[in-house]
Structure formats: C-alpha cells, structure tokens
C-alpha positions in Angstrom: 44.7 -75.9 -27.9 47.3 -77.2 -25.4 49.8 -79.8 -26.7 52.2 -82.2 -25.1 54.9 -80.1 -23.3 52.7 -77.0 -23.1 50.0 -78.3 -20.6 47.9 -75.5 -19.3 45.8 -75.4 -16.2 42.3 -74.0 -16.7 39.7 -72.7 -14.3 36.5 -74.7 -14.5 33.9 -73.6 -17.0 31.2 -71.5 -15.2 28.2 -73.5 -14.1 24.6 -72.5 -13.4 23.7 -70.1 -10.5 20.9 -68.8 -8.4 19.1 -65.7 -9.6 19.4 -62.8 -7.3 16.3 -61.5 -5.5 14.5 -64.8 -4.7 14.9 -65.2 -0.9 13.8 -68.3 1.0 11.4 -66.6 3.4 8.3 -68.3 4.8 5.7 -65.8 3.7 4.9 -63.2 1.1 4.6 -60.6 3.8 8.2 -61.2 4.9 9.3 -61.1 1.3 7.9 -57.6 1.0 9.5 -56.5 4.2 12.8 -57.9 3.2 12.7 -56.3 -0.3 11.7 -53.0 1.3 14.5 -52.7 3.8 17.3 -54.6 2.0 18.7 -53.1 -1.2 17.7 -56.0 -3.4 17.0 -55.4 -7.1 15.4 -57.7 -9.6 16.6 -58.1 -13.1 14.2 -56.0 -15.2 12.9 -58.9 -17.3 12.3 -61.4 -14.5 8.9 -61.1 -12.8 7.1 -63.5 -10.5 3.4 -63.1 -9.9 3.8 -63.5 -6.2 6.4 -60.8 -5.9 6.4 -57.1 -6.6 8.2 -55.3 -9.4 11.1 -53.1 -8.4 10.9 -49.7 -10.1 13.5 -49.3 -12.8 14.5 -45.9 -11.3 15.2 -47.6 -8.0 17.4 -50.1 -9.7 19.6 -47.4 -11.2 19.4 -44.8 -8.4 23.1 -44.9 -8.0 23.7 -44.5 -11.7 25.8 -41.4 -11.2 28.3 -43.6 -9.2 28.9 -46.0 -12.1 32.4 -45.9 -13.4 32.9 -47.6 -16.8 36.2 -45.9 -17.5 36.5 -42.2 -17.8 38.1 -39.9 -20.4 40.7 -38.8 -17.9 43.7 -40.1 -20.0 42.5 -38.2 -23.1 42.0 -35.0 -21.1 45.4 -35.2 -19.4 47.4 -36.0 -22.5 45.8 -33.2 -24.5 46.3 -30.7 -21.7 49.9 -31.8 -21.3 50.6 -31.4 -25.1 49.0 -27.9 -25.0 50.9 -26.9 -21.9 54.2 -28.3 -23.3 53.8 -26.3 -26.5 52.9 -23.2 -24.6 56.1 -23.4 -22.5 58.4 -24.3 -25.4 56.9 -21.5 -27.5 57.3 -18.8 -24.9 60.8 -19.9 -23.7 62.0 -20.5 -27.3 60.6 -17.2 -28.5 62.2 -15.2 -25.7 65.5 -17.1 -25.7 66.2 -18.1 -29.3 64.1 -16.7 -32.1 60.5 -15.1 -32.4 59.6 -17.7 -35.0 59.3 -20.3 -32.3 56.2 -18.4 -31.2 54.4 -20.2 -34.0 54.3 -23.2 -31.8 51.5 -21.3 -29.9 49.2 -21.9 -32.9 48.2 -25.5 -32.1 47.8 -24.8 -28.3 44.1 -23.9 -28.6 43.4 -27.1 -30.5 44.7 -29.3 -27.7 42.9 -27.3 -25.0 39.6 -27.5 -26.9 40.1 -31.2 -27.5 40.6 -31.8 -23.8 37.4 -29.8 -23.1 35.4 -31.9 -25.6 36.5 -35.1 -23.8 35.5 -33.5 -20.5 32.0 -32.6 -21.5 29.2 -34.7 -22.9 27.3 -37.8 -21.7 30.1 -40.3 -21.9 28.4 -42.7 -19.4 25.1 -42.5 -21.3 26.9 -43.1 -24.6 28.6 -46.2 -23.2 25.3 -47.6 -22.0 23.8 -47.0 -25.4 26.6 -48.8 -27.1 26.2 -51.7 -24.8 22.5 -52.0 -25.6 23.2 -51.9 -29.3 25.7 -54.8 -29.0 23.4 -56.8 -26.9 20.5 -56.3 -29.4 22.7 -57.6 -32.1 24.0 -60.7 -30.2 20.6 -61.6 -28.7 21.7 -63.6 -25.7 19.5 -66.5 -24.5 18.4 -67.7 -21.1 21.3 -69.6 -19.5 24.1 -68.4 -21.8 27.6 -68.2 -20.5 29.3 -65.0 -21.5 33.0 -64.0 -21.4 33.9 -60.3 -21.6 37.6 -59.9 -22.5 39.3 -56.7 -21.4 36.2 -55.9 -19.2 37.5 -52.7 -17.6 34.7 -51.6 -15.4 32.6 -54.6 -16.4 30.4 -52.7 -18.9 29.6 -55.7 -21.2 29.7 -58.4 -18.6 27.2 -56.6 -16.5 25.0 -55.7 -19.4 24.7 -59.3 -20.6 23.9 -60.3 -17.0 21.1 -57.8 -17.0 19.8 -58.7 -20.5 18.2 -62.0 -19.7 17.7 -64.4 -16.8 20.1 -67.0 -15.7 23.1 -65.6 -17.6 26.5 -66.2 -16.1 28.9 -63.5 -17.1 32.7 -63.4 -16.5 34.9 -60.4 -17.1 38.6 -60.7 -17.4 41.2 -58.0 -17.6 44.8 -57.1 -16.5 43.6 -53.8 -15.1 46.9 -52.0 -15.7 47.2 -49.0 -13.4 46.5 -45.7 -15.1 45.1 -47.3 -18.2 41.4 -46.9 -18.7 40.7 -45.6 -15.2 39.1 -48.9 -13.9 40.1 -51.7 -11.6 38.8 -55.0 -10.3 37.3 -53.1 -7.4 35.6 -50.7 -9.8 34.0 -53.6 -11.8 32.7 -55.3 -8.6 31.2 -52.0 -7.4 29.5 -51.4 -10.8 27.9 -54.9 -10.6 26.5 -54.1 -7.2 25.1 -50.8 -8.4 23.4 -52.5 -11.4 22.0 -55.3 -9.2 23.8 -58.3 -10.7 26.7 -58.8 -8.3 25.9 -62.5 -7.8 25.6 -63.1 -11.6 28.9 -61.6 -12.6 32.4 -62.8 -11.8 35.6 -60.9 -12.5 39.1 -62.4 -12.8 42.5 -61.0 -13.6 43.7 -62.6 -16.8 45.3 -61.9 -20.2 43.3 -62.0 -23.4 46.3 -63.9 -24.9 46.1 -66.6 -22.3 42.5 -67.1 -21.3 42.3 -69.4 -18.3 39.2 -71.4 -19.4 39.0 -74.7 -21.3 37.9 -75.1 -25.0 34.3 -74.8 -26.0 33.3 -73.1 -22.7 31.2 -70.0 -23.5 28.2 -69.3 -25.6 29.2 -65.6 -26.2 32.7 -64.0 -26.1 32.8 -60.2 -26.4 35.0 -57.2 -26.0 34.9 -53.4 -26.4 37.8 -51.4 -27.8 40.3 -54.0 -26.7 41.8 -55.8 -29.7 43.0 -52.8 -31.6 45.0 -51.8 -28.5 46.8 -55.1 -28.2 50.1 -54.5 -30.1 51.9 -57.8 -29.3 50.5 -61.2 -30.2 47.0 -59.8 -31.2 46.4 -62.9 -33.3 46.9 -65.0 -30.2 44.1 -63.1 -28.4 41.8 -63.7 -31.3 42.6 -67.4 -31.3 42.1 -67.6 -27.5 38.7 -65.9 -27.7 37.6 -68.3 -30.4 39.0 -71.3 -28.6 36.9 -70.9 -25.5 33.7 -70.4 -27.6 31.4 -73.3 -28.0 30.6 -74.5 -31.5 28.1 -72.1 -33.0 28.9 -69.7 -30.2 28.8 -65.9 -30.9 31.9 -63.7 -31.1 31.1 -60.0 -30.9 33.5 -57.1 -30.4 33.4 -53.3 -30.8 36.4 -51.7 -32.4 37.4 -48.6 -34.4 38.0 -48.9 -38.1 41.7 -48.1 -37.6 44.2 -46.4 -35.4 45.9 -49.2 -33.6 49.2 -50.8 -34.5 48.6 -52.6 -37.8 44.8 -52.5 -37.1 42.3 -52.2 -39.9 38.8 -53.5 -40.3 38.8 -54.8 -43.8 38.6 -57.9 -45.9 42.0 -59.1 -44.7 40.6 -59.1 -41.1 37.5 -61.0 -42.2 39.6 -63.7 -43.9 41.8 -64.0 -40.8 38.9 -64.5 -38.5 37.5 -67.1 -40.8 40.8 -68.9 -40.9 40.8 -68.8 -37.1 37.4 -70.7 -37.0 34.6 -68.2 -37.4 31.9 -68.1 -40.0 29.2 -65.6 -40.9 31.7 -62.8 -40.1 30.3 -59.4 -40.7 31.2 -55.8 -39.8 28.3 -53.6 -38.6 28.9 -49.8 -38.4 27.7 -48.0 -35.3 27.8 -44.2 -34.8 29.3 -42.9 -31.5 29.4 -39.3 -30.4 32.4 -38.8 -28.1 34.6 -36.8 -28.3 33.2 -36.3 -31.8 30.8 -38.2 -34.1 32.5 -41.2 -35.7 31.9 -44.7 -36.9 33.0 -47.8 -35.1 32.2 -51.4 -35.9 30.6 -54.4 -34.3 32.7 -57.3 -35.5 30.4 -60.4 -35.3 31.0 -64.0 -36.2 30.0 -67.5 -35.1 32.3 -70.4 -34.3 32.2 -73.2 -36.8 30.2 -76.2 -35.8 32.2 -79.4 -35.1 32.6 -81.6 -38.1 
C-alpha cells in the first residue's frame, strides 16, 4: 500500500476484452473461408453452434516450437563442472601428485546429470504441471490472472486457454541467460497456443508490481519465489496486495533449496500474516531431471472486514 511520500504510479487494472476467433463477417460461408485460410484457433472450450470446431491437433500443430524455458543452464553448468574437474585432475596429477587423479571420480556424475537434463519430455512435463495447477485453482469465466515471473508465459497462457473471457497478464524481468526465455519468446508462445489477444506481457519486478490494489482474481507463479534472495517477503506482499478479496494465490515451488527457503509451518504463518487464509501445501510429483516432490502453495486473500 502506497503511503504519503512514497506515491506509486500504477498501470490500469486489466479490463474486459474480445474473444479471439469471432470475426465480423456478413455470412457463415465467409466465416468458413476465413477460418480455413487464416490461422485462427478457437479456445478449446468455446463453441458456437453456427461455427465449426477447430481440431485440437490443429491448435497445437506448432507445439514443437513452444519454448517455456529449457534445461540449457543445468546442462551447461554440469558439463562445465565435469570438464573443469577433468582438466584439474589431469593437470594436477601430471604436475603435482598422482593423488589429484582422484578428482576424476565425480566427473561421470556431472556428465550423466547433464545427459539426464538433456533427455526426457520436459515440455510435456511443464504442460502437465500447468494443468494440475489450473485444476486446483479452477478459474472462472471473466477472471483476471497475473502470472509473476512468467518466463515463456506458461501459466498466463494456460489460464487464458482454460476458460473463456479470461484476461491474463504475465510479468517478468527476463534477465538474459536466466531461464532461456524472453518477452519475444512469451509472445510467440501465446501465438502458437492461440491466445495472443487474451494475454499481455509486461516487464516488471515481482517486488514492485505495477498494478493497483485488489486488481486480480488469481495471482500465480511457478518456481519463482524460492529464487528471489533479496526482499522475498516484499514479493509475497505485492502479490497479495494486487489480489482481490477472496482472490486465489497459487504458486508452485520446491520444498527447499533456495536461500532461506523452506515450505513449512513458518511459511504458512507468514502468508497468513500477510493476508491469506485457507493456506495449504499440496504435493505434486515431477519427473525431471529425476522424480521429486514439489508443492502447490495455495491460499485466498482475506475478505474485507
């Protein structure tokens, strides 16, 4: 909440919008021709009796071109560590003492770890995780959704596809080299998934969200909060601030691993102190680069008293 002397300027809260695919043409025949030769796609759950369905396979025919953040960083860092140990071991063993050859022992571990990140259906897994989150949140027709740290737009696009008349906004800093995504990537993904006119992307910091209080019905994020080392609590407060009363807060995070990051009773109490209620942690199994549990952290903003 801005106070005197700290006045902040906010972007307007998102308003309603037109649903993609309904074109003002004079006849049904022209509609069919337009849909045939233009690359329009309908949201899967919106059907008009006077207009044809678009095959689900057509909607996702460019699925292989989706980029929701790769595993490149994990591959490169593990290969780098393996190569560095290899060089140090050989040079040290030849130059100083043979015992340094022992540094060769962990080299296969890092190489195999890089291979595990390289293989497997990472995209399919991310899409599955998105569906699990959306099922839990259950967005409604007309909801306004904010995806914090959107990356390639995975959650923003997913919510836009989940039900009609949703307006989704994704914000991120898109730091070069971190996560393998960009603003351009997010926009391209929205085009491929057929929701480019229902999703907006904006460069912004999770700790300084440029929208007014009580703006969104749903605020979400995926593997973002644990990676914020400085002023993480401020990001939590900002995400809750822009939620409407009774709005839904839903993020996916690992149980630990980040700086002072743990999913435990202390975190639950903290979120409740920040204004959430009905806070719960729901485990979810993911399979890359190995099977492990992560958690959907869910809560609802307290109603105004």
